[in-house]
N, C-alpha and C positions, 0 to 999 in steps of 0.2 A: 434607371437604365433598362433597356429591353434585354431580357435574357433569352439566349438562343441556344438550344441543344443541337449540337452537330454530331450526327452518328457517322463514325468512320474517321480514321486518322491517317489516311494515305494522302495522295497529292491534293485532291479536291478539298477534303476536310481540313487538312493542315493549313492550306492557303486561305480557306474561308475563315478559319478562326483568327488568323492574323488580320485580315482585312475587316472583319466585323469589329474587332477591337479598335482598329484605326478609325472606324466610323462612329465610335462612341457606344457601341453595343457590348454586351457581356456574353461571350461564348463559353459554353461548357462542352467538352468533347468526350463522347463515350466510344470506347473501342472494345470489340469483343476479344481481341488478342490480349495476352497478359502484358505485353510491351509493344513498342514499335515493331512492326513486321519487318523482317529482313529479307533479302533476296529480291528477285524480280529481274525484269529485263532492262536493257538499255532503252531509254526513252528520249524523245526529241522535244526540244523547246525551240519554237520558231515563231516568227511574225509577232502578232499581238501578245502572245504568251511571253516572248522574250522581253517585251516592254513591261509586263507585269513583274517578272523577276527583277528587272532593272529598278522598278519603283520600290521593290522590297529591299533594295540595296544588296542584292545577292549575285549580281551578274559576274563580278570579278571572281568570287568564290566558286560559282558554278563553272566558269570557264577553266579554273584551275583543276577542277575534278572531272572535266569533260573527257569523254572517250575519243581517242583519235585513231583513225585507220589510215594506212598508206595505200590501201587498195583491197581488192577482193579477187577470189577465184571461184569458179564453179567446177565441180567434179561430177563425173557420171556415177551411176550406182556402184560401179566396181572400184571407184576411188581414183580414176584417171582424170587429170585436169583437161577440161575442154574449153575453158575461157579464163582470161585474166585481164584485169584493168587496174590502173592506178589513178583513174579519174573520178570514179564514183563507187558507192557501196549501196547494196540493196537495203541495208538497215537505215541509212541516213541520207542518201542522195549524193549530190555533188560534194566532193571532198574539199572544195574551196568555199563552201557555203559559210555564212555567218551563224547558222543554226548551232545549237548546243545539243550534243548527244551525251547523256549522262545516265548513270545507273539510277533506277527509281529510288532505292533507299538512300543514296547520296543526296539526291535532291530533297527528299522528305526530311532528312537530318538537318540540312541547311535551313529549311523553313521552320522546322520544329525549334531550332535554337533561337529563332526570333519570337517564339511564343512563351517565353519565360513568364510565369505568373498566371497563365491561363489554366483553368482547372481541367485536368484530364482524368477520366475514370476508365482505367484499363480493366480487362477481365470481366466486362459486363456488356449488356446490350438491351435494347428496348424490347419489352415483352408485350406492351399494349399502349395504345394512344387514345386518350379521351379528350376530344375537342370541346371547348366551351366557348361562349361568346367572347370572353376577354383573356383566355389563356388555354394552355394545353396541359393536362395532367398526364404524366408519363409513368408507366409502371416499368420497372427494370427486372431483369432476371434475378438479380441479387440485392441491389440497393433498395432502399425504401422509395415509394413513389415521390414524385417532385413535380412542381408546376413550373412551366416555362411560358414565355410569351410566344415563342415560335419553335418549330422543330425542322431541321434540315437533314435530309437523307443524303449523305455523301459516302454511302457504303457500297458502291460498286455495282457491277453487272448483276449480282444476285442480291440486290438490296433488300434487307429486312424491312427497312422503313417503307419502301415502295409497296411491299407486300401488305403491310399493316394498313397503310393509308389509301392505297389504290386498288389492291386486289392481287390475284395470282400472277406470278412471273410469266406464265404461259400466255397471258393476254397481251404482253408487250415485247416479248423476245423474238428475234428473227435470226434463226441459226443459219450461218453462212457455209456450212458443209465441211468445216475443218476443226480439228482439235490441236492445241499447241501446248507443249511443255517447255519449261526453261529451268536450268539449274546452274550453279556455279561450281568450278573446279580450279585447282591451281593450274598454272600453265605448263602442264606436263608435256605438251606437244612442242614447246619452245617456239611458238609463233611470235612474230615480231610485228606488232601494229597491223594485224591482218585479220581478215575474215574469209571463211570458206563455206560455200553453199552446196548442197546436194539435193537431188530430186529425181524421182522416177516417174513423174507425171501425176502422181496422186499423193505420195508420201515423201517426206524429206526433212530438211532442217538446215542448221548452220552452226558454226562455231566461230567465236570472235574473241579477240583479246580485249581486256578491260583493265583499268587501274594500272596504267603504265606497264602492261604486259605481265603483271604479276598473276593475273587470274584469267580464266576463260568463262564465257557464258555459252552454254550449249543449248541449242534449240532442237527439239524433235517434235514433228507434227505428222498428222495423218488425216486423210479425207474420210468422212463418215457422215451418215445421217445422224440425227440426235440420238444420244446414248443415255440411258438411265444409269446414273452412278452417284455415289455419295460424295458431295463436294468436300467433305472433311476427311475422307478415307484416302490418305496419300498412297498407301500400299496398293490399293485397288487401282488407283490412277496410274501408278508405275507399271502395273501388270498390263493395263490397256496399251500403254506405249510400247512395251516390250513385245506384245502380241501383234501389234500392227506395223511397227517400223522394222520391217524385216527385209532380207534380200540385198542388203547393202554391204559392200566391202570397205576397204580403206580403214578410216578411223572410226566408222560408225559402230561396229561391234564393241569397241572400247567405250564409246559414249554410253551405250546401253548398260554395260557392266558397271560403270561408275555412277550411273543414275541411281542404282539401288541404294547406295550409301549417301546420296545427296540429302542434306538436311534442309536446304532452302528450295526444294523442288516445288514448282508451281505448275498447275495444269488447269486448263479451261477450254471451253469452246470458243471459236471465233464467232461472235454474235453481235447483233446490234439491238439496242432498245429504241422502240418507236412508240411515242405517247402523244395523244392529242393535247394534253396539258401537263405541266410539271408541278402544279400546285393543287392542293385540296384544302381549303380553309386556311389554317395556320401552319400547314405542313407543305414543304417545298423540297424538290430534288435538285441536285447539282452533280455535274460530272457524269461518270458512267451510269450512275443510278437513274439519271434522267434520260440520257441519250448516248449510251455507249456506241462508239463508232467502229469498234473492233481494232485490235492492234495492226491489222493489215492496212488501216487508213494512215497510220503514222501520226495521227493527230489527237489521240485520246488525252495525252498529257496537256497539250495546248488547250484543248477544249475545257479540261478541268480547271486549269489556271485562270483562263479568261472568264469562265462561268463563275468561279468563286469571286473574282474581282468585281464583275458586273452586278452580281446579286448583292454583295456587301455595299457597293456604291449606291444601288437603288434603295436599299433599306436605310442607308444613311441619309438619303435625300428626303424620304418620307417615313421616318421611324414610327409615326403614329397611324400609318395607313399601309399595312403590310400587303393588302390586296392590290393596291396600286403599284407598290414596289415589285410584287411578283409579276404583275402584268407587264410592266416595263422591262423587267429582266428577261422575260420570255420573248417579248417582241423584239428585243435587241439580239438575243442569242439564237433564236430559231433559224434565221437565214444562214448564219454562220455554221450552225450545227449541220443543217441539211447539206450544205455545200461540202463540208468535210466528210460527212458520212459517205458521200458518193466516191470518195477517194479509196474506200475499202474495196471497190470493185475493179480497181486497176490491177491487172495481172503484171506485177513488177518483174516477173521472170521472162515475160515475152514483149511487153511494151518497151519501146526505145527509152533508155534512161533519161535522156534529155526531155522527152515528152512527159514522162512521169514527173520529173522535177518541175516542169512548166505548169502542170496541173496543180501540184501542191503549192507552188508560189502564187498561183492565181487566187487561192482562197485563204492563205495563211494570215492575211491582213484584212480580211473581209468583215471588219467590225471596227467601229470607232469607240475606243475605250472611254472617251470623255463625252460621248453624245448625251444630249439631254432630250428626252422625249416628253412632250407635254400631253 
């Protein structure tokens, strides 16, 4: 059996491990975190990605955990409501859609439960990659070196695998001018299946109920040119948010206060990854590591799920010719990726919601999961 090292155990890596085993390959997953990462935002599964979840036998469970909103409101910087609707939500689109909005960690947990027996190596990461004609020797930060047939980087926007195999992140990242944070809290506001958005033209955020109103997800963001900061220094990231998201009334000062104690705090730039190729020899990238579309596209999770499925499918078709499998994977995925990356540039606070939904619907199925490319 072909052994495949998968770096990263979030959506793309977990889905890929499942589908690789389904195709008769042997995945090994390495994850820098000491356990499955918790927290994160509500994510959308739609179109072809919904088909992938269905084929994993997870649709019923995912829908049971789905986040549901009865509507949304927009408030001005002082906290006064200026708009309200029960037809759509900025986070997910039309409220009568068949799409699934679900918390990132809930979806990963569902998929991870399908991966019983797959080897996971937590608390470690790739330190060096040495490609040979017939294998890849991987050095780890902690474990002893090991040989694999292939290596897949599914380790996100700031992919370590991409840096080692393709070069510096700066060569591929396109900053979109915004930084976003998200963290969870109990539903101390008493919101009922609702989300509220606020914005002063440059900075803003949102709060929404999740998990049957038991919890909130709070989003705080600000506009900025690229900032130099430590991606692992959470305290410094919280300071950046507190320094930039100012001048708001209403509930926002309370959000800032509660942010300081949030243990599941996440912060990053809104950025895209653009590469001429996603493979180099026996190393290939999937999900955000290859083509991050930015959360503003609403399609990052769908791209990760579909990319994992297509890559595993192509490797299963030609297990002894990884170069051909990689080429087919990229040929099938690239038009889908490019169309979805364009969605990140829709200003969802000013574009008519029906037009925004139409643009998303136009691309969410723009790939044939069962296509055969000769």
